[in-house]
C-alpha positions in Angstrom: -0.1 0.0 0.1 1.0 3.6 -0.7 1.0 5.3 3.4 0.0 8.9 3.5 2.1 10.2 6.3 -0.5 12.2 8.3 -3.5 8.7 7.8 -3.1 5.4 10.3 -2.0 2.8 8.4 -5.0 0.8 9.5 -7.2 3.2 8.0 -5.2 3.2 4.7 -5.1 -0.5 4.7 -9.4 0.0 4.4 -8.6 -2.1 7.8 -12.6 -1.3 9.5 -12.4 -4.9 11.4 -16.5 -6.1 11.4 -17.9 -6.3 15.4 -18.5 -9.8 16.2 -22.3 -9.3 16.8 -22.5 -8.0 13.1 -20.6 -11.0 11.9 -22.5 -13.7 14.2 -25.8 -12.5 12.5 -24.7 -12.2 9.1 -23.4 -15.9 9.5 -27.1 -16.8 11.2 -28.6 -15.7 8.3 -27.4 -19.1 6.5 -27.1 -21.8 9.0 -29.9 -23.6 7.9 -28.7 -23.8 4.3 -27.8 -27.4 3.8 -26.6 -26.5 0.4 -23.8 -24.8 1.9 -20.4 -26.8 1.3 -17.8 -24.2 0.4 -17.3 -20.8 1.6 -14.6 -17.9 1.1 -13.8 -15.0 3.2 -11.7 -12.9 0.9 -10.5 -10.7 3.3 -10.3 -12.3 7.1 -8.6 -9.6 8.9 -8.4 -10.8 12.3 -10.5 -13.6 11.6 -14.3 -13.0 13.1 -16.1 -14.0 10.3 -14.0 -17.7 10.6 -14.7 -17.8 14.1 -18.8 -17.1 13.3 -18.5 -19.7 11.1 -17.3 -22.0 13.5 -19.4 -21.2 16.3 -22.1 -22.4 14.0 -22.5 -25.8 14.2 -24.4 -26.9 10.8 -21.8 -24.7 8.8 -19.0 -26.0 10.8 -19.6 -29.7 10.3 -20.9 -29.6 6.2 -18.7 -26.9 4.9 -14.9 -25.9 3.9 -13.8 -23.1 4.5 -11.0 -21.0 2.4 -9.7 -17.3 4.4 -7.6 -15.1 2.7 -5.5 -11.9 4.2 -3.4 -9.9 3.0 -1.7 -9.5 6.4 1.1 -11.7 7.5 0.6 -10.8 11.1 -3.0 -11.3 10.8 -3.0 -14.7 9.3 -0.4 -16.0 11.7 -2.4 -15.1 15.0 -5.4 -16.8 13.2 -3.3 -19.7 12.7 -2.2 -19.7 16.0 -5.9 -19.6 17.5 -7.3 -22.3 15.3 -4.8 -24.5 15.5 -5.0 -27.8 13.3 -8.4 -27.2 11.9 -9.3 -29.1 8.4 -11.9 -27.3 7.8 -10.1 -24.0 7.3 -7.4 -23.1 4.9 -6.2 -19.8 5.9 -3.9 -18.1 3.1 -1.7 -15.2 3.5 -1.7 -13.2 -0.1 -3.5 -10.5 -1.9 -7.3 -11.5 -3.0 -7.0 -9.9 -6.4 -4.1 -12.5 -7.1 -6.2 -15.1 -5.6 -9.0 -14.6 -8.2 -6.7 -14.1 -11.2 -5.6 -17.6 -10.3 -8.8 -19.4 -9.2 -11.2 -17.3 -11.3 -12.2 -20.2 -13.6 -13.6 -22.5 -10.1 -16.7 -20.6 -9.5 -17.6 -23.4 -6.8 -18.2 -20.9 -3.9 -21.8 -21.4 -2.1 -21.2 -18.9 0.4 -19.0 -15.5 0.4 -18.8 -13.4 3.2 -17.0 -11.0 4.9 -16.1 -7.2 5.1 -13.6 -6.0 2.0 -11.2 -3.0 2.2 -12.1 0.2 1.7 -9.4 1.5 0.2 -8.8 4.4 -2.2 -7.6 3.8 -5.5 -4.9 6.3 -5.3 -3.3 4.1 -2.0 -3.7 1.0 -4.1 -0.3 -0.2 -5.5 0.2 -0.6 -9.1 0.1 -4.3 -9.3 -3.5 -3.8 -7.5 -4.5 -1.0 -9.5 -3.7 -3.2 -12.8 -5.3 -6.3 -11.1 -8.1 -4.4 -10.1 -9.0 -2.5 -13.2 -9.1 -6.1 -15.1 -11.8 -7.7 -12.8 -13.5 -4.9 -13.6 -13.5 -4.1 -17.4 -13.5 -7.9 -18.1 -17.1 -8.0 -16.4 -18.3 -5.3 -18.8 -17.5 -2.1 -16.7 -15.4 0.9 -16.7 -12.5 1.4 -14.6 -11.7 4.9 -13.2 -9.3 6.6 -10.5 -12.4 6.8 -8.5 -13.1 3.6 -7.6 -12.3 2.1 -4.7 -10.9 -1.6 -3.7 -14.3 -2.8 -2.2 -15.8 -2.4 -5.8 -13.1 -4.9 -7.5 -13.9 -7.3 -4.3 -17.4 -7.1 -4.9 -17.1 -8.3 -8.7 -14.8 -10.8 -7.9 -16.9 -12.3 -5.5 -20.1 -12.5 -7.3 -18.1 -14.0 -10.3 -16.8 -16.8 -8.0 -20.4 -17.9 -6.6 -21.5 -21.2 -7.7 -25.2 -21.6 -9.5 -27.0 -20.9 -6.2 -24.5 -19.2 -4.4 -25.0 -16.4 -2.0 -23.1 -13.5 -0.6 -22.9 -11.3 2.2 -20.8 -8.2 2.6 -20.5 -5.1 4.9 -19.6 -2.5 2.1 -20.0 1.5 2.2 -23.5 3.0 1.6 -21.8 5.0 -1.3 -23.0 1.5 -2.9 -26.7 2.8 -3.0 -25.5 6.3 -5.1 -22.4 7.3 -5.9 -21.6 7.5 -9.3 -18.5 5.7 -9.8 -20.2 2.6 -8.5 -23.2 2.9 -11.2 -21.9 -0.2 -13.3 -21.3 -2.2 -10.1 -25.3 -1.4 -9.7 -26.4 -2.5 -12.7 -23.4 -5.8 -12.7 -25.5 -6.9 -9.5 -28.7 -6.5 -10.4 -27.9 -8.7 -13.5 -26.2 -11.1 -11.6 -28.4 -11.9 -8.8 -32.0 -13.0 -8.4 -32.3 -11.2 -5.4 -30.4 -8.3 -3.4 -31.5 -7.5 0.3 -29.4 -4.1 1.6 -29.3 -3.7 5.4 -29.0 -0.2 6.4 -28.1 1.4 9.7 -29.1 5.0 11.4 -26.3 4.6 13.9 -22.5 4.8 12.8 -21.5 0.6 12.9 -18.2 1.3 13.3 -16.9 3.0 16.6 -15.2 6.0 16.0 -14.7 5.8 12.6 -17.5 8.3 10.2 -18.1 5.5 7.7 -21.7 4.6 7.0 -22.4 0.7 6.0 -24.8 -1.2 4.3 -24.7 -5.3 4.8 -25.3 -6.3 1.3 -27.0 -9.8 0.7 -27.3 -11.6 -2.4 -28.0 -14.6 -4.1 -27.5 -16.4 -7.4 -30.7 -18.2 -9.4 -33.1 -18.4 -12.1 -36.0 -17.2 -10.2 -35.7 -13.0 -10.1 -37.3 -11.7 -6.9 -35.8 -8.3 -7.0 -34.5 -5.9 -4.2 -35.5 -4.5 -0.9 -33.8 -2.4 1.7 -34.7 -3.1 5.0 -33.8 -0.2 7.3 -32.3 -0.7 11.2 -31.6 1.8 13.6 -28.4 0.2 15.2 -27.0 -3.9 15.8 -29.2 -4.5 18.3 -32.3 -4.7 15.7 -30.5 -7.4 14.3 -31.8 -9.7 17.1 -35.5 -9.3 15.8 -34.7 -9.4 12.0 -36.2 -11.6 9.9 -34.3 -11.3 6.6 -36.7 -13.6 4.8 -39.6 -11.6 5.1 -41.4 -10.7 2.0 -41.0 -7.1 0.6 -38.7 -7.3 -2.9 -39.5 -4.8 -5.4 -38.8 -5.4 -9.1 -35.1 -4.4 -10.2 -34.7 -2.1 -13.5 -31.8 -3.7 -14.9 -30.4 -0.1 -16.2 -28.1 2.4 -14.6 -29.8 4.1 -11.3 -29.6 4.7 -8.2 -30.6 2.5 -5.5 -31.8 4.9 -3.0 -35.1 4.9 -5.0 -36.2 1.5 -3.8 -36.0 3.2 0.1 -39.4 4.2 -1.6 -42.7 1.6 -1.4 -44.3 0.1 -4.6 -47.2 2.7 -4.4 -44.4 5.8 -4.1 -42.4 4.4 -7.0 -46.1 4.0 -8.7 -46.5 7.8 -8.5 -42.9 9.0 -9.1 -43.6 7.4 -12.4 -46.7 8.4 -13.3 -45.4 12.4 -12.3 -42.4 11.7 -14.9 -44.8 10.8 -17.7 -47.3 13.7 -17.0 -46.8 16.4 -19.5 -47.9 19.3 -17.1 -44.3 18.3 -15.6 -40.6 18.9 -16.8 -37.1 18.6 -16.2 -35.2 21.4 -14.7 -32.3 20.9 -17.7 -35.4 21.8 -20.1 -35.4 25.4 -18.9 -31.8 26.0 -19.1 -28.2 25.4 -18.8 -26.9 24.1 -15.5 -23.5 24.3 -14.7 -21.1 24.0 -11.7 -19.9 27.2 -10.2 -16.6 28.9 -10.8 -13.7 26.8 -10.1 -11.0 29.3 -9.0 -8.7 26.7 -7.6 -7.7 28.7 -4.7 -11.0 30.3 -3.0 -8.9 31.6 -0.3 -6.5 33.7 -3.2 -9.9 34.8 -5.3 -12.8 35.0 -2.6 -12.2 38.1 -0.9 -13.6 40.9 1.8 -13.8 44.3 1.3 -10.9 45.4 3.4 -8.5 43.4 0.5 -10.0 45.0 -2.1 -9.7 48.3 -0.4 -5.7 47.3 0.5 -5.0 46.2 -3.1 -7.1 48.3 -5.4 -9.3 45.5 -6.7 -12.5 47.2 -7.2 -12.5 47.1 -11.3 -11.4 43.6 -11.2 -14.1 41.8 -8.9 -17.5 40.6 -9.1 -20.3 40.2 -6.4 -20.1 36.7 -5.0 -22.3 34.5 -3.5 -19.5 32.0 -2.1 -21.0 29.6 0.4 -24.3 28.4 1.0 -24.6 30.5 4.2 -24.4 33.6 2.3 -27.7 32.6 0.5 -30.6 33.7 3.0 -33.2 34.5 0.5 -34.9 33.4 -3.1 -34.3 36.9 -4.4 -30.7 37.9 -3.7 -30.7 41.3 -4.0 -27.8 44.1 -4.1 -29.0 44.9 -0.1 -28.7 40.9 0.1 -24.8 40.9 -0.8 -24.5 44.2 1.0 -25.4 42.6 4.2 -22.8 40.0 3.4 -19.9 43.0 2.7 -20.4 44.3 6.0 -20.1 41.1 7.9 -16.8 40.6 6.8 -17.7 37.6 4.3 -15.4 37.0 1.3 -18.3 38.7 -1.1 -16.1 39.4 -3.9 -14.7 37.2 -7.0 -11.8 38.7 -8.3 -11.8 38.2 -12.4 -8.3 39.4 -13.4 -8.8 40.7 -17.1 -7.0 38.5 -19.7 -4.2 41.5 -20.7 -0.3 41.8 -19.8 0.4 41.9 -16.4 1.9 45.1 -17.2 -1.0 46.7 -17.4 -2.0 46.1 -14.1 -1.8 48.5 -11.4 0.9 48.5 -8.8 -1.5 47.3 -6.2 -3.1 44.6 -8.2 0.5 43.1 -9.3 1.3 43.4 -5.2 -1.7 41.3 -4.6 -0.4 38.6 -7.2 2.7 38.6 -6.1 1.8 38.0 -2.1 0.2 35.4 -3.6 3.1 34.0 -5.3 5.2 34.2 -2.0 2.5 32.2 -0.3 2.4 29.5 -3.3 -0.8 30.0 -3.8 0.2 29.4 -7.5 1.2 26.0 -7.0 -2.1 24.5 -6.7 -3.0 22.1 -9.7 -5.7 24.2 -11.4 -3.9 27.0 -10.8 -0.4 25.9 -11.8 -1.9 24.4 -15.4 -3.2 27.8 -16.3 -1.3 29.9 -18.7 -1.6 32.9 -15.9 -2.3 31.5 -13.0 -4.1 34.5 -11.3 -6.9 34.4 -14.0 -9.6 32.6 -13.4 -11.5 30.8 -16.6 -15.4 30.4 -17.5 -16.5 33.5 -15.4 -20.2 34.5 -16.3 -23.3 35.7 -14.7 -25.8 33.3 -14.0 -29.8 33.6 -13.8 -30.2 31.7 -10.9 -28.1 29.7 -8.1 -28.8 26.1 -7.2 -27.1 25.0 -3.8 -24.5 22.1 -4.4 -24.9 21.2 -0.5 -27.9 21.3 1.4 -28.7 20.6 4.9 -32.7 21.3 5.9 -33.8 21.5 2.5 -32.5 22.9 -1.1 -32.4 26.3 -2.2 -32.6 27.8 -5.6 -31.8 31.7 -5.5 -32.8 33.9 -8.2 -29.3 36.3 -9.1 -30.8 40.0 -8.8 -27.4 41.8 -8.5 -25.1 40.4 -11.3 -23.2 38.2 -8.7 -21.4 35.4 -9.6 -20.6 32.0 -7.5 -17.9 29.1 -6.7 -18.7 25.6 -7.1 -19.9 25.7 -3.9 -23.3 26.8 -6.0 -24.3 25.4 -9.8 -24.8 28.4 -11.8 -28.0 28.4 -13.9 -28.7 30.2 -17.4 -32.4 29.8 -18.5 -33.1 29.8 -22.0 -34.4 32.5 -24.2 -38.1 33.5 -23.5 -38.2 31.8 -20.1 -39.2 34.0 -17.1 -36.7 33.0 -14.3 -39.4 33.9 -11.8 -41.4 31.5 -12.9 -39.4 28.5 -12.8 -37.9 29.0 -9.6 -41.4 29.4 -8.2 -42.0 25.8 -10.0 -39.2 24.2 -7.8 -41.1 25.2 -4.2 -43.1 22.4 -4.1 -43.3 19.0 -2.6 -43.0 17.1 -5.6 -40.0 18.7 -6.9 -38.3 18.4 -3.4 -39.2 14.8 -3.6 -37.4 14.4 -6.6 -34.1 16.6 -5.4 -34.0 13.6 -2.3 -34.4 11.4 -4.9 -31.6 12.5 -7.6 -29.3 13.6 -5.0 -26.9 11.4 -2.7 -27.1 11.8 0.9 -24.0 11.7 3.4 -23.4 11.7 6.6 -23.8 14.5 9.0 -27.3 15.2 7.1 -26.0 16.5 3.9 -27.4 16.2 0.7 -25.4 16.9 -2.4 -26.6 17.2 -5.8 -24.7 17.5 -9.0 -25.2 19.5 -11.8 -26.4 16.7 -13.6 -28.9 15.5 -11.4 -30.3 18.9 -10.7 -31.3 18.9 -14.3 -32.9 15.5 -13.4 -35.1 17.1 -10.8 -39.1 17.3 -12.1 -40.9 20.6 -11.5 -44.2 21.7 -13.0 -44.8 23.6 -16.1 -46.7 27.0 -14.9 -47.2 28.5 -17.8 -50.5 29.1 -17.5 -50.3 30.9 -14.1 -50.2 34.6 -14.7 -47.0 36.2 -14.1 -48.5 38.7 -11.4 -49.7 35.3 -9.2 -46.0 33.9 -9.5 -44.6 36.9 -8.0 -46.8 37.4 -5.5 -46.5 33.7 -4.2 -42.5 33.9 -4.6 -42.3 36.8 -2.8 -44.4 35.2 -0.1 -42.0 31.8 0.0 -38.9 34.7 -0.2 -40.4 35.7 3.0 -40.7 32.4 4.5 -37.1 31.6 3.8 -35.5 35.1 4.8 -37.4 35.1 8.2 -36.0 30.9 8.6 -39.2 29.7 9.0 -40.7 26.4 8.5 -40.2 25.4 4.6 -43.4 23.3 4.7 -45.7 26.2 4.8 -43.9 27.9 1.6 -44.4 24.1 -0.1 -48.3 23.9 1.2 -49.0 27.6 -0.4 -47.4 26.2 -3.5 -49.0 23.1 -3.6 -52.4 24.3 -3.4 -52.6 27.6 -4.6 -50.6 26.9 -7.8 -50.4 22.9 -8.6 -54.0 22.3 -7.3 -55.6 25.8 -7.9 -53.9 26.2 -11.7 -52.7 22.7 -12.8 -55.1 20.7 -11.2 -53.0 18.6 -10.0 -54.9 15.8 -7.7 -53.8 15.3 -3.7 -52.8 12.2 -4.6 -50.0 13.2 -6.5 -49.7 16.0 -4.0 -49.0 13.2 -1.6 -45.2 13.0 -2.8 -44.8 15.4 0.1 -44.6 12.1 1.9 -41.8 10.7 0.1 -40.2 14.2 0.9 -39.9 14.1 4.1 -39.7 10.2 4.9 -35.9 11.0 2.7 -35.1 13.9 4.4 -36.1 12.0 7.6 -33.7 9.4 6.8 -31.1 11.6 5.8 -31.1 13.9 9.0 -31.4 11.2 11.7 -27.5 10.4 10.2 -26.2 14.1 11.2 
């Protein structure tokens, strides 16, 4: 492994060892399965799964266990504890190597464990090549974002017998991250049923890593997918994993967060997507990531810096952080309030002309940046002139990239720009910005935001430009512009006063969706979806 000096060796090895209670319960899922003759633990670590298997009498008697671990001290300790046990074969080595030597033997009836969570950059070159070969050989794209656990999952599924079963502890990222979309499709094609156990509380003590237990099974009769939400490991005691509740899997690239919703809720979502009273936000304009300065600390400045270095002629009003947006209409007075509070509310946009034509004060500021090494970051370093930020343009509106209680869609009323903490939107010709922004503030579009985005620890919802474009909003062409402005100002007032956003959604649902679009209460009940998805997200904060 390539180790980073300021990170622990265990973390870089991805060695988040499984709590005994979880390992025992995962083994318990299969204790009555008489078909299990061969078992593989691809990254056995301290041997917690092996010991749980040996404590299960039926599996101990009928099965042969192969356990692999790359760390020799761990295999030595495990062998010493096990003594001479003909039922267990402990191998010291890299699982990727083992797979390439044994990939034609697809004969494991059960594979279970907790594969390492190792980022691509911390893998050795040989491991990177081996993992890429595994992924590409199964029709997936390999890239530098893919974590080692992805390669483990693909290889393990490949090595299952015809009726084989798999149970792995993996990051909750599998539900939603873009780099795992090929993996999700692969799993949906290879396995007849998939069960995901999620936990509201963190499972690994002291580690901010949200996990799921992935349980899959091969077979000719497809059942689909189900997600079981648990509070903590104690809920495993009363869990009936065999209870029904599977939903049909769509064999396409998709996020699995959609399966947190019920069949009826998914039917409702499908109806809305087909309803010509709705459109995608991408139909209204161009949605881009905000300005990538390469060094926000240098290019985002406060009033004092502007005055000290004579930057007034080369700056734009800036809405630089989500905390700068307290309203729907972002007026000059809102920006000025940020300035008066000492916030970095200006973006430097040095013109494309010889530096000799800049003022002495401006050249002093650039020299100060070079003295501090601000020019050495990758984004700055690759520019012809490191101090000139590309792609600076004034959008019609902003959409916050990361959100907590709820997302914000903000009208740009003061020719401001934004950094990449926000997405910038330029509406198509003929589009009235207020009409589009109001169309977002309703329970249906908020539900689609939770479904399109991705939830991370801390209760944060992140949504990328392409995902913003997939948010479904009602078409408000039939609503008089006077009514649009009247209600949007009511929404703006609720946001400014930090009042309950549900008040705003209720107003738009009833006075716009109900009165003008005649959308029935069943469709507006998608508010339940938004509340449920948001509640799940915020519980992990």
